DONULO-288813 format. One line per field, with one value per residue (C-alpha): residue number from 1; x, y, z. Coordinates in nm, 3 decimals, padded with zeros to 5 digits, always signed. Example, Ala and Ser with C-alpha at 12.3 -4.5 7.8 and 13.67 -1.06 7.14 Angstrom:
<sites>
timar = [1, 2] .
px = [+01.230, +01.367] .
py = [-00.450, -00.106] .
pz = [+00.780, +00.714] .
</sites>
This chain:
<sites>
timar = [1, 2, 3, 4, 5, 6, 7, 8, 9, 10, 11, 12, 13, 14, 15, 16, 17, 18, 19, 20, 21, 22, 23, 24, 25, 26, 27, 28, 29, 30, 31, 32, 33, 34, 35, 36, 37, 38, 39, 40, 41, 42, 43, 44, 45, 46, 47, 48, 49, 50, 51, 52, 53, 54, 55, 56, 57, 58, 59, 60, 61, 62, 63, 64, 65, 66, 67, 68, 69, 70, 71, 72, 73, 74, 75, 76, 77, 78, 79, 80, 81, 82, 83, 84, 85, 86, 87, 88, 89, 90, 91, 92, 93, 94, 95, 96, 97, 98, 99, 100, 101, 102, 103, 104, 105, 106, 107, 108, 109, 110, 111, 112, 113, 114, 115, 116, 117, 118, 119, 120, 121, 122, 123, 124, 125, 126, 127, 128, 129, 130, 131, 132, 133, 134, 135, 136, 137, 138, 139, 140, 141, 142, 143, 144, 145, 146, 147, 148, 149, 150, 151, 152, 153, 154, 155, 156, 157, 158, 159, 160, 161, 162, 163, 164, 165, 166, 167, 168, 169, 170, 171, 172, 173, 174, 175, 176, 177, 178, 179, 180, 181, 182, 183, 184, 185, 186, 187, 188, 189, 190, 191, 192, 193, 194, 195, 196, 197, 198, 199, 200, 201, 202, 203, 204, 205, 206, 207, 208, 209, 210, 211, 212, 213, 214, 215, 216, 217, 218, 219, 220, 221, 222, 223, 224, 225, 226, 227, 228, 229, 230, 231, 232, 233, 234, 235, 236, 237, 238, 239, 240, 241, 242, 243, 244, 245, 246, 247, 248, 249, 250, 251, 252, 253, 254, 255, 256, 257, 258, 259, 260, 261, 262, 263, 264, 265, 266, 267, 268, 269, 270, 271, 272, 273, 274, 275, 276, 277, 278, 279, 280, 281, 282, 283, 284, 285, 286, 287, 288, 289, 290, 291, 292, 293, 294, 295, 296, 297, 298, 299, 300, 301, 302, 303, 304, 305, 306, 307, 308, 309, 310, 311, 312, 313, 314, 315, 316, 317, 318, 319, 320, 321, 322, 323, 324, 325, 326, 327, 328, 329, 330, 331, 332, 333, 334, 335, 336, 337, 338, 339, 340, 341, 342, 343, 344, 345, 346, 347, 348, 349, 350, 351, 352, 353, 354, 355, 356, 357, 358, 359, 360, 361, 362, 363, 364, 365, 366, 367, 368, 369, 370, 371, 372, 373, 374, 375, 376, 377, 378, 379, 380, 381, 382, 383, 384, 385, 386, 387, 388, 389, 390, 391, 392, 393, 394, 395, 396, 397, 398, 399, 400, 401, 402, 403, 404, 405, 406, 407] .
px = [+00.943, +01.064, +00.987, +00.717, +00.782, +00.806, +00.485, +00.336, +00.139, +00.012, -00.308, -00.200, +00.095, -00.069, -00.037, -00.284, -00.360, -00.685, -00.747, -00.784, -01.128, -01.173, -01.118, -01.411, -01.495, -01.367, -01.028, -01.012, -01.078, -00.807, -00.558, -00.654, -00.347, -00.118, -00.268, -00.261, +00.109, +00.215, -00.023, +00.221, +00.554, +00.893, +00.852, +01.195, +01.517, +01.719, +01.658, +01.561, +01.671, +02.024, +02.181, +02.465, +02.211, +02.026, +02.338, +02.426, +02.079, +02.041, +02.381, +02.379, +02.620, +02.688, +02.388, +02.140, +01.838, +01.670, +01.324, +01.296, +01.106, +01.302, +01.267, +01.546, +01.759, +02.046, +02.018, +01.988, +02.322, +02.472, +02.355, +02.561, +02.873, +02.800, +02.785, +02.442, +02.329, +02.034, +01.838, +01.481, +01.364, +00.986, +00.791, +00.446, +00.574, +00.762, +00.945, +01.127, +01.246, +01.341, +01.576, +01.736, +01.760, +01.943, +02.195, +02.253, +02.306, +02.551, +02.760, +02.801, +02.882, +03.046, +03.361, +03.337, +03.399, +03.106, +02.892, +02.956, +02.874, +02.534, +02.433, +02.661, +02.633, +02.307, +02.422, +02.622, +02.662, +02.654, +02.403, +02.189, +02.479, +02.588, +02.229, +02.178, +02.509, +02.569, +02.268, +01.955, +02.063, +02.101, +01.765, +01.443, +01.175, +00.969, +01.280, +01.367, +01.021, +01.054, +01.406, +01.350, +01.117, +01.311, +01.668, +01.638, +01.667, +02.043, +02.105, +02.302, +02.207, +01.835, +01.624, +01.594, +01.937, +02.006, +01.838, +01.801, +01.574, +01.336, +01.066, +00.811, +01.056, +01.317, +01.071, +01.012, +01.388, +01.422, +01.130, +01.252, +01.599, +01.460, +01.243, +01.529, +01.754, +01.525, +01.702, +02.065, +02.197, +02.003, +02.148, +02.500, +02.440, +02.317, +02.627, +02.845, +02.659, +02.728, +03.100, +03.126, +03.412, +03.361, +03.044, +03.083, +03.103, +02.808, +02.590, +02.657, +02.577, +02.258, +02.118, +02.178, +01.977, +01.708, +01.420, +01.472, +01.521, +01.199, +01.004, +01.123, +01.096, +00.756, +00.548, +00.170, -00.024, -00.160, +00.192, +00.298, +00.035, +00.161, +00.523, +00.449, +00.257, +00.550, +00.802, +00.578, +00.395, +00.025, -00.259, -00.230, +00.129, +00.041, -00.213, +00.056, +00.278, -00.001, -00.057, +00.313, +00.443, +00.149, +00.218, +00.468, +00.672, +00.747, +00.816, +01.064, +01.224, +01.292, +01.424, +01.654, +01.789, +01.881, +02.050, +02.226, +02.307, +02.395, +02.546, +02.833, +02.696, +03.012, +02.926, +02.551, +02.498, +02.117, +02.081, +02.370, +02.190, +01.861, +02.024, +02.280, +02.117, +02.422, +02.661, +03.031, +03.292, +03.369, +03.004, +02.792, +02.632, +02.855, +02.733, +02.882, +03.229, +03.512, +03.659, +03.333, +03.273, +03.444, +03.294, +02.943, +02.996, +03.076, +02.766, +02.486, +02.328, +02.244, +01.981, +01.649, +01.383, +01.014, +00.728, +00.459, +00.342, +00.522, +00.231, +00.218, +00.595, +00.586, +00.299, +00.494, +00.838, +00.794, +01.115, +01.260, +01.407, +01.650, +01.552, +01.257, +01.307, +00.965, +01.051, +00.745, +00.466, +00.276, +00.173, -00.036, -00.163, -00.259, -00.497, -00.609, -00.581, -00.625, -00.785, -00.462, -00.212, -00.289, -00.235, +00.103, +00.218, +00.111, +00.301, +00.608, +00.598, +00.532, +00.840, +01.069, +01.289, +01.403, +01.631, +01.476, +01.492, +01.216, +01.298, +01.032, +01.005, +00.713, +00.602, +00.486, +00.705, +00.471, +00.474, +00.096, +00.105, +00.239, -00.056, -00.075, -00.025, +00.306, +00.420, +00.357, +00.613, +00.872, +01.066, +01.154, +01.530, +01.524, +01.883, +01.979, +01.712, +01.728, +02.103, +02.086, +01.791, +02.017, +02.280, +02.038, +02.154, +01.804, +01.629, +01.277, +01.119, +00.972, +00.997, +01.252, +01.152, +01.345, +01.165, +01.333, +01.138, +01.167, +00.939] .
py = [+03.236, +02.940, +02.687, +02.554, +02.749, +02.463, +02.395, +02.553, +02.688, +02.381, +02.205, +01.873, +01.836, +01.651, +01.724, +01.798, +01.889, +01.940, +02.289, +02.470, +02.533, +02.505, +02.826, +03.058, +03.178, +03.524, +03.375, +03.187, +03.512, +03.688, +03.422, +03.457, +03.669, +03.406, +03.129, +03.350, +03.425, +03.066, +02.872, +02.750, +02.906, +02.835, +02.975, +02.940, +02.997, +02.929, +02.757, +02.980, +02.749, +02.738, +02.399, +02.456, +02.453, +02.159, +01.946, +02.023, +01.910, +01.609, +01.438, +01.291, +01.004, +00.733, +00.526, +00.814, +00.786, +01.125, +01.230, +01.605, +01.870, +01.985, +02.363, +02.478, +02.169, +02.365, +02.207, +01.855, +01.915, +02.053, +01.740, +01.534, +01.678, +01.441, +01.154, +01.001, +00.684, +00.856, +01.181, +01.166, +01.514, +01.550, +01.839, +01.874, +02.159, +02.002, +02.329, +02.299, +01.952, +02.083, +02.332, +02.056, +01.837, +02.117, +02.142, +01.767, +01.770, +02.059, +01.869, +01.572, +01.769, +02.103, +02.237, +02.428, +02.775, +02.730, +02.573, +02.876, +03.119, +02.955, +02.899, +03.138, +03.447, +03.334, +03.420, +03.268, +03.448, +03.126, +02.945, +02.838, +02.649, +02.493, +02.392, +02.230, +02.044, +01.948, +01.992, +01.906, +01.548, +01.471, +01.610, +01.422, +01.486, +01.717, +01.921, +01.948, +02.083, +02.345, +02.466, +02.468, +02.761, +02.930, +02.958, +03.336, +03.316, +03.278, +03.534, +03.845, +04.190, +04.156, +04.391, +04.121, +03.966, +03.619, +03.324, +03.497, +03.768, +03.509, +03.291, +03.462, +03.513, +03.641, +03.891, +04.019, +04.054, +04.247, +04.479, +04.538, +04.620, +04.865, +05.029, +05.066, +05.202, +05.507, +05.614, +05.632, +05.675, +05.373, +05.160, +05.274, +05.206, +04.854, +04.786, +04.915, +04.693, +04.383, +04.466, +04.501, +04.298, +04.351, +04.313, +04.665, +04.814, +04.603, +04.701, +05.072, +05.055, +04.855, +05.078, +05.378, +05.239, +05.026, +05.281, +05.360, +04.994, +04.880, +05.171, +05.104, +04.727, +04.696, +04.999, +04.984, +04.682, +04.617, +04.614, +04.381, +04.127, +04.132, +04.098, +03.806, +03.626, +03.667, +03.513, +03.214, +03.313, +03.217, +03.363, +03.103, +03.205, +03.572, +03.505, +03.332, +03.638, +03.869, +03.655, +03.603, +03.958, +04.192, +04.255, +04.206, +04.514, +04.388, +04.037, +04.157, +04.411, +04.142, +03.900, +04.166, +04.265, +03.903, +03.873, +04.207, +04.277, +03.931, +03.733, +03.825, +03.947, +03.880, +03.506, +03.546, +03.441, +03.440, +03.817, +03.892, +03.701, +03.883, +04.222, +04.171, +03.914, +03.686, +03.508, +03.577, +03.302, +03.367, +03.407, +03.128, +02.792, +02.491, +02.325, +02.612, +02.611, +02.492, +02.267, +02.068, +02.033, +01.699, +01.530, +01.640, +01.551, +01.194, +01.168, +01.325, +00.984, +00.969, +01.239, +01.121, +01.381, +01.283, +01.504, +01.392, +01.444, +01.320, +01.090, +00.933, +00.891, +00.699, +00.480, +00.381, +00.365, +00.220, +00.202, +00.291, +00.632, +00.809, +01.172, +01.383, +01.753, +01.914, +02.285, +02.494, +02.351, +02.235, +02.593, +02.588, +02.237, +02.306, +02.577, +02.443, +02.064, +01.927, +01.606, +01.517, +01.581, +01.272, +01.049, +01.196, +01.192, +00.829, +00.745, +00.925, +00.734, +00.405, +00.472, +00.574, +00.385, +00.462, +00.762, +00.901, +01.280, +01.504, +01.871, +02.137, +02.514, +02.747, +03.109, +03.045, +02.970, +02.696, +02.350, +02.340, +02.150, +01.837, +01.609, +01.437, +01.089, +01.205, +01.351, +01.015, +00.849, +01.126, +01.367, +01.727, +01.777, +02.133, +02.088, +02.095, +02.311, +02.598, +02.634, +02.624, +02.865, +03.130, +03.065, +03.051, +03.298, +03.328, +03.412, +03.450, +03.154, +03.198, +02.824, +02.555, +02.210, +01.885, +01.564, +01.230, +00.902, +00.700, +00.403] .
pz = [-04.707, -04.881, -05.125, -05.186, -04.928, -05.095, -05.168, -04.877, -05.167, -05.345, -05.247, -05.390, -05.154, -04.868, -04.493, -04.192, -03.822, -03.643, -03.509, -03.841, -03.995, -04.373, -04.566, -04.614, -04.965, -04.874, -04.783, -05.111, -05.297, -05.098, -05.206, -05.574, -05.645, -05.492, -05.703, -06.014, -05.970, -05.903, -06.123, -06.389, -06.298, -06.153, -05.804, -05.645, -05.835, -05.519, -05.186, -04.895, -04.612, -04.472, -04.557, -04.312, -04.029, -04.187, -04.206, -03.843, -03.731, -03.959, -03.911, -04.262, -04.330, -04.591, -04.476, -04.497, -04.727, -04.747, -04.863, -04.914, -05.102, -05.406, -05.397, -05.632, -05.563, -05.402, -05.060, -05.197, -05.367, -05.046, -04.861, -05.109, -04.946, -04.656, -04.907, -04.826, -04.999, -05.169, -05.181, -05.314, -05.419, -05.424, -05.574, -05.725, -05.942, -06.237, -06.298, -05.967, -06.062, -06.408, -06.242, -06.035, -06.345, -06.529, -06.247, -06.247, -06.624, -06.589, -06.334, -06.565, -06.882, -06.798, -06.637, -06.310, -06.464, -06.704, -06.430, -06.207, -06.487, -06.531, -06.167, -05.980, -06.198, -06.361, -06.714, -06.998, -07.334, -07.538, -07.319, -07.618, -07.775, -07.445, -07.372, -07.713, -07.723, -07.362, -07.135, -07.331, -07.422, -07.050, -06.936, -06.872, -07.134, -06.912, -06.831, -07.199, -07.274, -07.002, -07.078, -07.453, -07.382, -07.102, -07.229, -07.218, -06.837, -06.881, -07.156, -07.057, -07.178, -07.121, -06.912, -06.645, -06.675, -06.541, -06.374, -06.039, -06.171, -06.323, -06.172, -05.950, -05.660, -05.906, -06.048, -05.695, -05.639, -05.965, -05.889, -05.533, -05.663, -05.919, -05.655, -05.407, -05.682, -05.700, -05.381, -05.490, -05.138, -05.013, -05.294, -05.202, -04.833, -04.910, -05.119, -04.835, -04.586, -04.796, -04.800, -04.421, -04.276, -03.903, -03.696, -03.556, -03.904, -04.019, -03.723, -03.768, -04.137, -04.089, -03.814, -04.040, -04.330, -04.159, -04.164, -04.534, -04.627, -04.459, -04.603, -04.959, -04.936, -04.770, -04.864, -04.823, -04.698, -05.047, -05.188, -04.908, -05.012, -05.370, -05.256, -05.025, -05.299, -05.537, -05.296, -05.223, -04.904, -04.915, -04.713, -04.439, -04.367, -04.382, -04.109, -03.901, -03.947, -03.828, -03.520, -03.447, -03.484, -03.526, -03.893, -04.171, -04.088, -03.738, -03.870, -04.134, -03.898, -03.637, -03.900, -04.049, -03.709, -03.645, -03.985, -04.006, -03.641, -03.511, -03.803, -04.038, -04.370, -04.572, -04.579, -04.619, -04.979, -04.944, -04.912, -05.144, -05.417, -05.379, -05.348, -05.625, -05.855, -05.850, -05.618, -05.588, -05.582, -05.215, -05.111, -05.255, -05.162, -05.108, -05.427, -05.631, -05.477, -05.698, -05.429, -05.411, -05.783, -05.851, -05.543, -05.634, -05.999, -05.891, -05.676, -05.880, -05.945, -05.574, -05.633, -05.774, -05.860, -05.839, -05.958, -05.717, -05.359, -05.051, -04.974, -05.320, -05.328, -05.000, -05.118, -05.428, -05.265, -04.916, -04.716, -04.377, -04.464, -04.234, -04.296, -04.408, -04.491, -04.526, -04.541, -04.441, -04.653, -04.344, -04.277, -04.593, -04.541, -04.183, -04.291, -04.628, -04.646, -04.292, -04.419, -04.599, -04.319, -04.115, -04.418, -04.497, -04.134, -04.102, -04.417, -04.289, -03.962, -04.144, -04.358, -04.073, -03.829, -03.476, -03.509, -03.829, -03.821, -03.959, -04.020, -04.077, -04.057, -03.995, -03.991, -03.633, -03.333, -03.214, -03.377, -03.409, -03.736, -03.564, -03.467, -03.128, -03.273, -03.422, -03.090, -02.926, -03.151, -03.174, -02.959, -03.039, -03.062, -02.934, -02.820, -03.189, -03.351, -03.101, -03.148, -03.528, -03.550, -03.396, -03.664, -03.958, -04.224, -04.373, -04.049, -04.189, -04.009, -03.662, -03.599, -03.684, -03.559, -03.559, -03.464, -03.402, -03.426, -03.104, -03.181] .
</sites>
């Protein structure tokens, strides 16, 4: 799933509904591995939501004031292409904000070729010197403390080479790649799939490799639990997946068929990254494209990272914001912190205005995490979300929901 799935995994990020009982001790023990993996780590080295779909649903303009969960910061940067007035990036994990802070520092101090080496390819041979001279002086203190210890992420020639094989989701990508490489023909077929240039060619290639890909990628149920924990999917979302699709294999199979049989893979930078460990210049997020570099460089001050919860941010920074982008963290909160959800929803509504749009995603196709009192003041914009869900290049969410405040 996605960040924080973006902090779908952190108990201190507040949100709630009503129909979910508190976790039993047995459930807490089952989620021990998840909490062990994510306790003090960078979880997401890239965003796992499609900003092209987001921007189509949100209609961002120069008057927009956005509150969103940071994740890896990629989508916040993509939103800047629509030139909003401000983007407040909220995350309870300071490491996620440290990654965004590093990207902001790189915009203000580096050329595009060096910027792309670091965040497009994930490696730079002289990263230590560039970091010391150009990046570190522009970082917040907490970010300095983090990157002082993690510069090896960007060093080439290591066993796990590059940013995108680090962090817990990056470790999963690296392990999955190593495991799939044991089957040389499967690795070749995956590479061929990524180079497909017509939908017919892509469909033929995917159908040929699907059984082997799913078998290698998913394995046993115990391995599936480890894999899901590494990519930021907590127990509560795993339960949604079981209910929604009858198991992870069915869920992933259906998602992959949407991605690989219905959408062109040559522009799908999400899967290229996790299968290759790097972007290419013609298949990468908008924030990495050379033609966008100068515009984004001029607008980085519009992004303001905050290491806190959504609720606490709104208490300290009351305002009528135009957009909230919540990713999928309500899935965790629905099952684990129901007492907190009402407070955050009330704060969101209190800091909205007529027309404010609220975007969230879920492992379930039903918007059960939206309380009744929120529904009374909003309307679901299914006319927008249903269309964009079909175009979403990630395709791993069963539900994409867009609410619009009406009063």
